C-alpha positions in Angstrom: -76.2 -46.4 74.9 -74.1 -47.7 72.1 -72.0 -50.8 72.4 -68.8 -48.7 72.4 -70.1 -46.4 75.1 -71.1 -49.5 77.2 -67.5 -50.9 76.7 -66.0 -47.6 77.9 -68.2 -47.7 81.0 -67.3 -51.3 81.7 -63.6 -50.5 81.5 -64.0 -47.6 84.0 -66.0 -49.9 86.4 -63.4 -52.6 86.2 -60.6 -50.1 86.9 -62.6 -48.6 89.8 -63.6 -51.8 91.7 -60.6 -54.0 90.6 -60.2 -56.9 88.3 -60.9 -59.3 91.2 -64.5 -58.1 91.3 -65.1 -57.1 87.6 -63.1 -58.6 84.8 -62.0 -56.2 82.1 -64.3 -56.4 79.0 -62.8 -57.5 75.7 -61.9 -54.8 73.2 -64.8 -54.3 70.7 -64.0 -55.8 67.2 -65.1 -52.5 65.6 -62.0 -50.7 66.9 -59.8 -53.0 64.9 -57.4 -53.5 67.8 -55.7 -56.9 68.4 -57.0 -58.1 71.8 -54.9 -59.4 74.6 -54.6 -63.2 74.8 -57.3 -64.9 76.8 -54.7 -66.4 79.2 -53.1 -63.0 79.9 -53.4 -61.8 83.5 -56.6 -59.8 84.1 -54.5 -56.8 85.1 -52.7 -56.9 81.8 -56.0 -57.1 79.9 -57.3 -54.1 81.9 -54.2 -52.0 81.2 -54.4 -52.8 77.5 -58.1 -51.7 77.4 -57.2 -48.6 79.4 -54.5 -47.8 76.8 -57.1 -48.0 74.0 -59.5 -45.8 76.0 -56.7 -43.2 76.4 -56.1 -43.2 72.7 -59.8 -42.7 71.9 -60.2 -39.9 74.4 -57.1 -38.1 73.1 -57.9 -38.5 69.4 -61.6 -37.8 69.6 -62.3 -39.6 66.3 -61.5 -42.8 64.4 -58.4 -43.1 62.3 -59.0 -42.2 58.7 -59.3 -44.8 56.1 -56.0 -46.1 54.7 -54.9 -44.0 51.7 -53.5 -45.5 48.5 -49.8 -46.1 48.7 -47.7 -43.0 47.8 -45.8 -43.2 44.5 -42.1 -43.7 45.2 -39.4 -41.3 44.0 -38.0 -42.2 40.5 -34.4 -43.4 40.3 -31.8 -40.8 40.3 -30.0 -39.9 37.0 -27.0 -38.0 38.4 -24.6 -39.3 41.0 -24.6 -37.6 44.4 -22.0 -34.9 45.3 -18.9 -35.9 47.3 -19.1 -36.1 51.0 -16.9 -33.0 51.3 -19.4 -31.0 49.2 -22.3 -32.3 51.2 -20.7 -31.3 54.4 -20.1 -27.8 53.1 -23.7 -27.4 52.1 -24.9 -28.7 55.4 -22.7 -26.2 57.2 -24.1 -23.3 55.1 -27.7 -24.4 55.8 -27.3 -25.0 59.6 -24.2 -23.2 61.0 -23.1 -20.8 58.4 -19.6 -19.3 59.0 -20.5 -16.2 57.0 -23.2 -13.5 57.1 -26.8 -14.2 56.1 -26.6 -12.4 52.7 -23.2 -14.0 51.9 -24.6 -17.4 52.9 -27.4 -17.1 50.2 -24.8 -16.3 47.6 -22.6 -19.3 48.6 -25.6 -21.7 48.5 -26.3 -20.4 44.9 -22.6 -20.9 44.1 -22.7 -24.5 45.5 -25.7 -25.3 43.3 -24.1 -23.9 40.2 -20.9 -25.8 40.9 -22.9 -29.0 41.4 -24.8 -28.5 38.1 -21.6 -27.8 36.2 -20.0 -31.0 37.7 -23.1 -33.1 36.9 -23.8 -33.9 40.6 -26.9 -33.7 42.7 -27.7 -32.9 46.3 -27.8 -36.0 48.5 -31.2 -37.1 49.7 -30.6 -36.3 53.4 -29.9 -32.7 52.6 -32.9 -32.1 50.3 -35.6 -31.2 52.9 -33.4 -28.5 54.5 -32.3 -27.2 51.1 -35.9 -26.9 49.8 -37.1 -25.2 52.9 -34.2 -22.8 52.6 -35.0 -22.1 49.0 -38.7 -21.6 49.6 -38.1 -18.0 50.9 -35.2 -17.2 48.7 -36.0 -16.9 45.0 -32.4 -16.6 43.8 -31.6 -19.9 45.5 -34.7 -21.5 44.0 -33.7 -20.3 40.5 -30.3 -22.1 41.0 -31.8 -25.5 42.1 -32.3 -27.0 38.7 -30.7 -30.4 38.1 -28.8 -30.2 41.4 -32.1 -31.1 43.2 -32.1 -34.4 41.4 -35.1 -36.6 40.7 -36.0 -36.9 44.4 -36.0 -33.2 44.8 -38.6 -32.9 42.0 -40.6 -35.7 43.7 -40.5 -33.8 47.1 -41.5 -30.5 45.6 -44.6 -32.2 44.1 -45.6 -33.4 47.6 -45.4 -30.1 49.4 -47.6 -27.2 48.2 -45.1 -24.7 49.7 -42.4 -26.1 47.4 -44.5 -26.7 44.3 -43.0 -23.7 42.4 -39.4 -24.0 43.4 -38.2 -25.8 40.3 -40.1 -23.5 37.9 -38.2 -20.8 35.9 -39.5 -17.2 36.0 -41.6 -17.7 32.8 -43.1 -20.9 34.2 -43.7 -19.2 37.5 -45.6 -16.4 35.8 -47.8 -19.0 34.0 -48.3 -21.0 37.2 -50.0 -18.0 38.8 -52.6 -17.7 36.0 -55.6 -20.0 35.8 -56.3 -21.6 32.4 -59.7 -19.9 32.2 -58.6 -16.5 33.5 -59.6 -14.7 30.3 -63.2 -16.0 30.6 -63.3 -15.4 34.4 -61.6 -12.0 34.5 -64.6 -9.8 33.5 -66.6 -11.2 36.5 -64.0 -10.6 39.1 -64.3 -7.8 41.7 -61.9 -4.9 41.4 -59.6 -6.2 44.2 -59.0 -9.4 42.3 -59.2 -8.2 38.8 -56.2 -5.9 39.0 -53.6 -8.6 40.2 -55.2 -11.1 37.9 -54.7 -8.9 34.9 -51.1 -8.2 35.9 -50.4 -11.9 36.1 -52.1 -12.5 32.8 -50.1 -9.8 31.1 -46.8 -11.4 32.3 -47.9 -14.7 31.0 -49.4 -13.7 27.7 -49.1 -10.0 26.7 -51.1 -10.3 23.5 -54.0 -12.1 25.2 -54.1 -9.6 28.0 -54.1 -6.7 25.6 -57.0 -8.2 23.5 -59.0 -8.9 26.7 -58.6 -5.3 28.0 -59.6 -3.9 24.6 -62.7 -6.1 24.4 -63.9 -5.4 27.9 -62.9 -1.7 28.1 -66.3 -0.1 28.1 -67.6 -2.3 30.9 -64.7 -1.8 33.3 -64.5 0.5 36.3 -62.1 3.4 36.0 -59.7 2.0 38.6 -59.5 -1.3 36.7 -58.9 0.5 33.4 -56.1 2.6 35.0 -54.3 -0.2 36.7 -54.6 -2.5 33.7 -53.1 0.2 31.5 -50.2 0.6 33.9 -49.7 -3.2 33.7 -49.1 -2.9 29.9 -45.6 -1.8 30.8 -44.8 -5.5 31.1 -44.0 -6.7 27.6 -44.7 -3.2 26.1 -44.5 -3.0 22.3 -45.9 -1.0 19.5 -48.7 -3.6 19.3 -50.0 -1.9 22.4 -50.1 1.6 20.8 -53.7 1.5 19.5 -55.1 0.6 22.9 -53.0 3.2 24.6 -54.2 5.8 22.1 -57.7 4.8 23.0 -56.9 5.3 26.7 -55.7 8.9 26.0 -59.4 9.6 25.1 -60.8 8.0 28.2 -63.3 9.9 30.3 -61.3 9.3 33.5 -58.2 11.4 34.1 -56.5 8.6 36.0 -56.7 6.4 32.9 -55.4 9.2 30.6 -52.5 9.9 32.9 -51.6 6.2 33.1 -51.6 5.9 29.3 -49.4 9.0 29.0 -46.9 7.5 31.5 -46.8 4.2 29.6 -46.4 5.9 26.2 -43.4 7.7 27.7 -41.7 4.3 27.5 -42.6 3.9 23.9 -40.7 6.6 22.0 -41.4 5.0 18.6 -45.1 5.6 18.9 -47.2 8.3 17.1 -47.4 10.2 20.3 -43.6 10.1 20.6 -43.5 11.7 17.1 -46.0 14.3 18.1 -44.0 15.2 21.2 -40.8 15.3 19.1 -42.4 17.9 16.9 -43.3 20.0 19.9 -39.8 19.7 21.3 -38.2 20.8 17.9 -40.3 23.9 18.1 -38.8 24.8 21.5 -35.1 24.1 20.9 -32.7 26.2 18.9 -29.0 25.9 18.3 -27.3 29.2 19.2 -23.8 30.6 19.1 -21.0 30.8 16.6 -17.8 29.8 18.3 -19.3 28.0 21.2 -22.6 26.4 20.1 -25.2 25.6 22.7 -28.9 24.8 22.9 -31.5 27.4 23.9 -34.7 25.8 25.2 -37.9 27.8 25.4 -40.8 27.0 27.6 -44.0 26.2 25.7 -47.3 28.0 25.8 -50.2 26.4 27.7 -51.2 23.3 25.7 -54.0 23.3 23.2 -56.6 20.5 23.1 -54.3 18.2 21.1 -51.6 18.7 23.7 -54.0 18.0 26.6 -55.0 14.8 24.9 -51.3 13.8 24.6 -50.9 14.1 28.4 -49.8 17.8 28.8 -51.9 18.3 31.9 -51.6 20.0 35.2 -50.6 17.7 38.1 -53.3 19.2 40.2 -56.5 20.7 38.8 -57.3 24.3 39.6 -53.7 25.3 40.4 -51.3 27.7 38.7 -48.9 25.7 36.6 -45.4 27.1 35.8 -44.5 26.8 32.1 -41.6 24.5 32.9 -44.2 21.8 33.8 -45.3 21.6 30.1 -41.6 21.6 29.1 -40.8 18.7 31.4 -43.7 16.7 30.1 -42.6 17.2 26.5 -38.9 16.3 27.3 -40.1 13.1 29.1 -42.2 12.0 26.1 -40.0 12.9 23.1 -37.6 10.3 21.7 -34.0 10.9 22.7 -32.8 11.0 19.1 -34.9 14.3 18.8 -32.0 16.0 20.6 -29.2 14.5 18.4 -31.2 15.2 15.2 -31.4 18.9 16.3 -27.6 19.2 16.9 -26.3 16.8 14.3 -24.1 15.4 17.0 -23.9 12.3 19.2 -25.3 12.1 22.8 -22.1 13.2 24.5 -21.5 16.2 22.3 -25.2 17.1 22.5 -25.2 17.1 26.3 -22.3 19.5 26.3 -24.6 22.0 24.5 -27.3 21.8 27.1 -27.0 24.5 29.6 -30.3 24.2 31.4 -29.9 22.2 34.6 -33.6 21.3 34.7 -33.4 19.9 31.2 -30.4 17.8 32.1 -32.2 16.4 35.2 -35.2 15.5 33.0 -32.9 13.8 30.5 -31.6 11.6 33.3 -35.1 10.5 34.0 -35.8 9.8 30.3 -32.6 7.7 29.9 -33.4 5.6 33.0 -36.9 5.0 31.8 -35.7 4.0 28.3 -32.6 2.2 29.6 -30.5 3.7 26.9 -26.8 2.7 27.5 -25.3 5.2 25.1 -27.0 8.1 26.6 -26.3 6.8 30.1 -22.5 6.7 29.3 -22.8 10.2 27.9 -24.6 11.5 31.1 -22.0 9.9 33.4 -19.2 11.4 31.3 -21.0 14.8 31.6 -20.8 14.6 35.4 -24.0 12.8 36.3 -23.1 10.1 38.9 -26.5 8.6 39.5 -26.0 4.9 40.5 -28.9 3.9 38.3 -27.1 5.2 35.3 -24.0 3.2 36.1 -26.1 0.0 36.0 -26.8 0.7 32.3 -23.1 0.7 31.5 -20.9 -2.2 30.3 -19.0 -3.9 33.2 -15.6 -2.7 32.1 -16.7 0.9 31.7 -18.4 0.9 35.1 -15.4 -0.7 36.8 -13.0 1.9 35.3 -15.2 4.8 36.4 -15.6 3.5 39.9 -11.8 2.9 40.2 -11.2 6.5 39.2 -13.9 7.9 41.5 -12.5 5.9 44.5 -9.2 7.7 44.1 -10.7 11.1 43.2 -14.4 11.4 44.2 -16.2 14.1 42.2 -18.0 16.7 44.4 -21.3 15.4 45.7 -20.6 11.8 44.8 -22.5 9.2 46.8 -19.7 6.7 46.9 -21.4 4.2 49.2 -24.4 3.9 46.9 -22.1 3.4 43.9 -20.0 0.7 45.5 -23.1 -1.0 46.9 -24.8 -1.1 43.5 -21.7 -2.4 41.7 -22.1 -6.1 40.7 -20.3 -8.5 43.0 -17.7 -9.7 43.2 -16.0 -6.5 42.0 -13.7 -6.7 39.0 -10.0 -7.2 39.9 -9.0 -3.7 39.0 -11.7 -2.1 41.2 -10.9 -4.5 44.1 -7.2 -3.6 44.0 -8.0 0.1 43.8 -10.2 0.0 46.8 -7.7 -2.0 48.9 -4.8 0.3 48.0 -6.9 3.4 48.6 -8.0 2.1 52.1 -4.3 1.6 53.0 -3.3 4.9 51.7 -6.1 6.9 53.3 -6.1 5.1 56.7 -8.4 2.8 58.5 -10.5 5.7 59.8 -11.0 7.2 56.4 -14.5 7.6 54.9 -13.7 5.0 52.3 -12.6 2.4 54.9 -15.8 3.0 56.9 -17.9 2.8 53.8 -16.3 -0.1 52.0 -15.4 -2.2 55.0 -18.8 -3.9 55.6 -19.0 -5.0 51.9 -15.5 -6.3 51.4 -16.2 -9.9 52.2 -18.8 -10.2 49.5 -17.3 -7.8 47.0 -13.6 -8.8 46.8 -13.0 -11.6 44.4 -10.8 -14.6 45.4 -8.0 -13.4 43.1 -7.6 -10.5 45.5 -6.5 -12.8 48.4 -2.8 -11.8 48.3 -3.7 -8.1 48.4 -6.1 -8.8 51.3 -3.3 -10.5 53.3 -1.0 -7.6 52.7 -3.7 -5.1 53.8 -4.4 -7.1 56.9 -0.7 -7.0 57.9 -0.6 -3.2 57.5 -3.9 -2.3 59.2 -3.3 -1.1 62.8 -4.4 -3.5 65.5 -6.9 -1.0 66.9 -8.8 -0.8 63.6 -11.0 -3.6 64.7 -13.8 -3.0 62.2 -11.5 -3.1 59.2 -9.4 -6.0 60.5 -12.6 -8.0 61.0 -13.8 -7.3 57.5 -10.5 -8.3 56.0 -10.4 -11.5 58.1 -13.9 -12.4 57.1 -12.9 -11.9 53.5 -10.0 -14.4 53.8 -12.4 -16.8 55.5 -14.9 -16.5 52.7 -12.2 -16.9 50.1 -11.0 -20.1 51.8 -14.6 -21.4 51.9 -15.0 -20.7 48.2 -11.7 -22.5 47.5 -13.0 -25.5 49.5 -16.2 -25.4 47.4 -14.3 -25.5 44.2 -12.1 -28.3 45.3 -15.1 -30.3 46.6 -16.5 -30.5 43.0 -13.3 -31.4 41.2 
C-alpha cells in the first residue's frame, strides 16, 4: 500500500471511530495542500482532511502542471463605442426586438456603423458577439476593426473562432494545407475531391497544373469532380486541360468537361459550336424578318467529342437534344452576328419557344447583363435574370409589374429576390398598391411578411399613412407595418448612437 493509500485509510478510520480515539493524520506533503495548524482542534483537522479526500475522489487524478502564463491582450487602438450603442448591440444579441433574419442584418449594420465611426465593440460584449458571428458568415465578414485588438486576441484563443476575422480569400487559403500539392496524389477519393476544390479556390493555376500532372493516375471519379471544380476561377488558361478531358476514356469526365466549357464561350470548342449553329440558323422573311432554326443531324465523331452525346446510352434521342446542346455551347454573339442586330432585336426574331428557353439558360450561365435585359424586355420574368440587371433597371421593372403583373408572373419570388432595402420608388409603389388593392389582396398577403426588412427608412411617412388607412381587422398587415416602424426607429437609434 502506498503512503497516499495509507493516509486515505487512516482518515477513514479517524472519521469512523472519532478523533477522541484516533487523531486525524496530517495531509501528505506530496499533495501540495497547506495543512491545518497544529493547534487547530482535532475535529477541524479531520474535516480539512476529509475535504481533501473528497476532492481527490471526485477529480480522480492530480491537477496538471501549471502552464506558462497566457499572453495578455494588446492595448486597444480604437476607442469603445458609446454606452447607447453598446446597449443596442446587447439588446440585439440577447433580446432582439425584431425577427431572427432582420436581427442578423441589424448586427451587420451595427458593425459597419462602428467601423465607419472608428469605434470598437466593448470588451464585455465580445464573447457574445463572437459566438453569434461563429454561425453567421455575413456577420463574421463585418467584424473587421469593430472587434478591436481584444477581439483578435480572443479569436486566437478559441479554435471555433479562429477564422472569424479572415476575409473570404484568406478563409479559402486557411482551409488548404501548405503541402496539399504534395499530399494530394496520396489521398483517398473521399478526401481528394474536397481537397482539390479547396486548392482550386486558393490557387487556380497550381490546382490546374497538379491535375494535369497527375491525370493518368487518378480514378475516373476524381478526374470528373476535379474537372467540375475548374469552374472556380475558370479562364482560357484551363482550355488545354479541358480539351484533354474531352478525350478521356470515362464518359463522366467527358460530360463534366463539356459542361465546364459551356461556361467558356471564347474557347476553341465554343468556336466549333458556333460554326455548327451557323449552319442551322437562317434569316427568313422580307417584311417581317425572323430566324428559322433547323435541328441537326446526329453528330459525327467530332461532334461526339465536343459533347454532343445522348443523355442516356441506348435510348432514342430526339433531334432537338443535339440542337439544345449546340445552343448551350455556342457563344451568344453567334446569334447577333447572324442577324446583324443587337440582343433585343435578335430575340424578337426568334420564334422557337424551346430556343428561347435554352437562351435563358445560356444567359444565366454566362451572366450576361445585356442579354438578360433583352430577355426580360422580351417577356421572360425569371428572377435569376433580374439579378443580372442594374439596380435602377430592376427597380423600375418591379414597380411596373407590381401595378400590372404580366401573365404567369411569380411576383413573390421577384420581390423576395430584390436587394433589400428596396429602392424608394419600389417601396412607394408597393405601399400604394397595397392600399389601392386592399389588405386581403394577393399583393398584401405576399409582400406583408417582407415589409419590415424591405422598406427603407425613407418610407416611414408612407408607412404611417398606410397604417392609418388599413382596416383594424387586417391584423397581418397592421402587424407588418407596425414592425416596420419599430425597425425604422431602431435603425434611427443605431445611427444616432454612432454620431
